[in-house]
N, C-alpha and C positions, 0 to 999 in steps of 0.2 A: 337528710338528703343534702341540705345546704352545707353541712359539715363535710360531706364527701366531695362536693364540688370544689370547696376551698382547698382541700387536700390535693386534689388533682391539679389545680392551678399552680400551687406551690411546686409540684413536681415538674410542671412544664417550664417554670422559670429556671430551674437548674439545667434542664435539657437545652434551653436556649443558650445559656452561658457556655456549656460544653461545646455546642455546635459552633458558636462564634470563635471560641479558642481554636477549634480544629481548623476552621476556615482560615483564620489569621496565620496559623502555623503553615498551612499549605501554601498560602500566598508568599510568606516569608521564604520558604524553601525554594519556591519557583523563582522568586526575585533574586535570591542569592545564586541560584544556578545560572540564571540569565546573566547576572553580573560577571560570574566566573567565565562564562563562555565569551562574553564581550571583552573582558580583560585579556583573555588568551588570544583572541583575534587581534586586538590592538597590539599585543606584544609580538605576535607573529608578523603583523603588518610592518611594525617598526624594524624588526629583524630583517625582513625581506627588503625593506627600503634601504637599510644600511648596507646590506650585501650588494644591492643594485648600485648604490653609490660607490662602493669600493670597486665594483667591476667597471663602472663608467670612468672612474678616476684612473684606474690601471690602464684602461684603453686609451685615455688621453695621454698618459705617459708613453705608452707604446707608439702612438701615432706621432707624437712630438719627437721622440728619439729617431724614428724613421725619417722624419723631415730633416732633422739635423744631418743624418747620414747622406741624404740627398744633396745637401749643400756642401758637405765635406766627407767624401767617401773614405772609409778606413782602408786605404789601399796599400799602406806600408807601415812599418813599425813606428815611424815617427808620428803617424796619426794614430796614437794609441788611446782609445777611448777609456776613460776612467769609469769605475763604478760610481754611479750617481745617486744622490738622495737629496731630500730637502736641505737647502742651505749650501749645496755645492755650487760654486760660481763658475766652473769651467764652461767655456764656450761649447764644449762637446756634450753638455748636459741640458736637459729641459730646465726651464726657469719657472719660478712660482707664478710670475705674471702670465706666462703662457698657459699654465695648467689651471689656474684658479678662475680664468675667465668664464668657464662653464660650470664651475663647482659652486652652485648656489644652494642655500638651504641650511637649516639648523644643524644637520648632521655634520656638515663641513666646518661649522663655526668652532667646534671643539678641537679642530686641528686634524690634519691628515698626514700620515706617514707613508712615504713612497720610496721606491728604489728602482733603478734601471741599470742594465748592463748590456754590453755588446761583446759577443764572443764569436770566434771562427767556427765554421760548421765542420768540426772534426768528425762528426758522426753522420754526415750527410743530412738527409731530410728528416732524421729522427733525433729528437731532443732527449738526451739522457744525462747522467751525472758527469760524463767525461767533458761535456761542454763547459761546465763551470771552471775547469782548469785550463781551458784553451786560451789562445792569445786574444788580446782585445782588438784585433784587426784581422783583415782578410789574409792570413798567413799562407793559405794554400792557393791564393791568387785565382780563385774561381768566381769572383764577384758576388760572393754570398756570405752573409754573417747572420747569426742569431741575435735577436733582441729579446730581452726578458724584462718585464715590467711588473711591479708589485705595489699594491696600495692597501692601506689599512684605514678604515673609517669606523669609528666607534667600536673598535675591537674586532671588526669583521675584515678578514684579509682575503684578497683575491690576487692570483698570480697568472699572468698571461705570457705566452711566448709566441714568436713568429719568426720565420726565416725570410729575410729580405734579400733581394738581388738588385744590384744597381744596373740600370739599363745603359747600354752603349749607344751614344748618339753620334751618327756619322756626320762629320762636317763636310760641307760642300766647298771645296777649294777650287779656285779658278784654274783651269787646265792651260796654263801658260808656262813655257820653259823659264822665262824670266819676266818679272814685273819689277820695274825700278824707275827712279827718276832719270837715270841714264846708264849706259854701260860702255865699257871699253875692252877691246881685245888687244893685248900686247904681251910679249913681243910679236913682231909681225911675221909669224911663221906661215908657211904655205900648206896648211892642212886644216881639218875640221876641229874647231874648239867647242862649238855648240851645235848639238844635233837635236832639232825640234821633233823629229820623228812624227810627221803628220799622218793622220789616218782619215777614214771616211767621215768622221764626225767633227774633226777639228784639225787646224794646222798647228796648234800649240805654239803660237809665235812668241818671239821676244817682244815684250810690250813696254814702252817707255812713256813717261808723262810729258816729255818734251817733243818737239817736232823732229822726227828721225832724220830730216834733211838739214837740220841746223847744225852749226859747228859745235862739237863737243857733246852731242846727244847720243847718237849711235856711232861710236868711234871704232870702226873696223875697216878692213880692206876687202871689198867685195870680190876683187879679181883673184884673190888667193884661196877662195873656197873655205873661208873661216867659219861660215855659218851654213849648215845643211838643213833644208835646201836654201839656196841663195835667195836673199830678199825676204826671209821670214821675220821681218821686223814690222811691228804695228805701233801706232801712236798718233797723236797724244791720247792716252787713255788713263783712267784712274786719277785724273787731275783733281787735287784737293780732297782726296779721300784715301783711306788705307786699303790695302788689299783685303784684309779681313776686318769686319765690323767689330767695334769695341766689345760687344757681347760675346762674340766668338773668341776674341782674345781672352776675355775673362774666363770662359769655359776651359780654354787651353791651360791657362795659368792654374785654375783650380784642379785640373787633372794632374798637372805636374806636382802640385803640392800633395795631392792625395797619393801619388805614386812614389813620392820621395825623390823626384827628379827636378825639383825647384832649387836653384842656386842663386844666392845673392851676389856671389863673386864668381871667379873663373873655375869651372869644373875641370877635372882631368879629362884626358881623351877618352878613357874608358867610360866615363860618365855621360858621354854624348849619345850612347846607345839607349834607346827607350822609345816608347810610343809617343810621348810628349815630353820634351826637355825644355825647361824655361831657364834662361840666364838673365838675371835682372840687370847686372852691369859688369862689363868685362871687356878689356882689350887684350887680345892674346893671339899668338901664332902657334898653330899645331903642326908638328913635323913628325910624321911617323908612317908606318906601313900597317894600317889597321883597317878592319871592316866594321862599319857601323850599321846595325840592323840587317835586313835581307830583303830581297825582292818580294817575298811572301809576307813579310812582316816589317814594312817600312815605318819610319817615324818622322816627327817634325821637331826641329830645334828652333826655338824662338829666342832671338837676341833682342833684349829691350833697349840697351844702350851700350856704347863702346864700339869696338871693331873686332872682327874675327877673320883670321887668315888661315887657310889650309895650305900648307906647303910641304907636301910629302907625296907618298904613293898610295894614299888611303882610298877606300871606296865607301861612299855614303849612300844608303838607300833611303830616300825621303825628300823632305823639303827643308831648306834653310830659310828662315823668315826673320828679317830685321825690322822691328817696329819703329826704329829711328826716333826714339823719344827726345833726343837732343836736337831734332830738326836740322841735321847736318846735310850738307850737299857733297860731302866727301865720299870716296869709295868705302863702303862699310863692310862689304863681303868681298874678300880677295881670294882667288883660287890660283895657286901656283904648283910647281912640281908636277907630279903625276896623279894628282887628285882627280877623281871622277865622282860627280854627284849624279846618281840615277834618280831623277825626279825633277826638281826645279829650285829656283832661288827667287825670293820676294824681298824687296826693300821698300819701305814706305817713304813718302815725302820725296825730297830731291836727292836722297842718297843714291849711290851708284853701286854697280857690280863690276869688279875688275877680274877679267879672265885671261889666262895665258900660261901655257905650260907646253909639255911635249906630247900631249895626248888630248883626247876629248875631255873637257872639264865638266860639261853638263850635257847629259843625255836624257831627254824626256822619257818618263816611265809612268804609265797610267796608274799602276797600283799605288804609287807614292801619293797620289791625290785621292784615290778611292777608299783607302783603308785607314784614314786618319779619323779617330773618334775621340769623343769626350764623354764624361759621365753625365747621365741624365738623372731621373728620379729613382729612388730606391723603392721598389714595389714588392708587395707580398708574393711569396712563392706559393702557388696553389696547394691547398690541403695541408699547409704547415702550421696555420694558426690554431691554437688550442689553449685551454685553461689547464693548469697543473696544480697539484696540492701545494699549498703555501709552504715553502722551505726557507730556511735562513741561508743567507749568503752575503 
């Protein structure tokens, strides 16, 4: 009997070992499976994080490029946006300091590759392959261009596109036929030289910074009907300040640069046509029979320094504005011959306007003041933003 018990005990010892081995094997298999699942989850999490990082960086490139367009709209071929990437130093491109401000974390420490481009919207609101070959500026002159931004983080590439449109900002111009330090009408003809065309909202007067009754301020002959209506002279006003504030002047200058109508020297007569024309420094006399702009589409010519004389039978629709950077007290805008400006004339400081020909030289026109605009922010065109497959370009 004792021998039988001992034999059974030995048999139980073997069973215990087998059971222990089986349990250890099961635990090992379970542990390995759990580790595999955890490793896969960590890999997926890292991949998702890297893809999200690429997306965020591409979006930063897109927004920065749109901001640059807001400051300098691609309005003409001279403002030709290059294809940008890291290391490009062009002022038309996003810079690393702008992009890396929000790119924090180990995924970005290994380096980020990015690209951006600006293209005309040749295919309208649909982005396709033809856009890649389009001009790098608003060639069709509809105030819209495509931006494409691409970023690669840890081998994960995301590409975004959006159509942006620059907003037109209407400038508020004082509705005065003339604003100047002083003005003079000569020769002393007996007809209307300046028609202020008053209406129910304003008299559109000739406005001077000096006392109109003082010698050499408002120099004309009232008894000859040279101003219509007679006595439409106001002052002193705008003393010690420009007609347009410096920020408005800056916007006008930026628009002229964007439109390719900014000139450091004297432009030709044909180049005086445009929504905003800026002349940095020039003294010139124009003599021709030309028409600049139209009543439906007037413009503004800004003269920064020098003098300008119109001596011909031309017609100009819009405003001639001299900022008088040289602080001159001379007559800076001179109208002779048969020239007629339908709009108005501004001169800053003590500078003057000299009027005198054989017809009306300045005739106030409302649209010349209501339809002058500059560029504002470049904003997203609704439903144009999207992600596209990463392509090389």
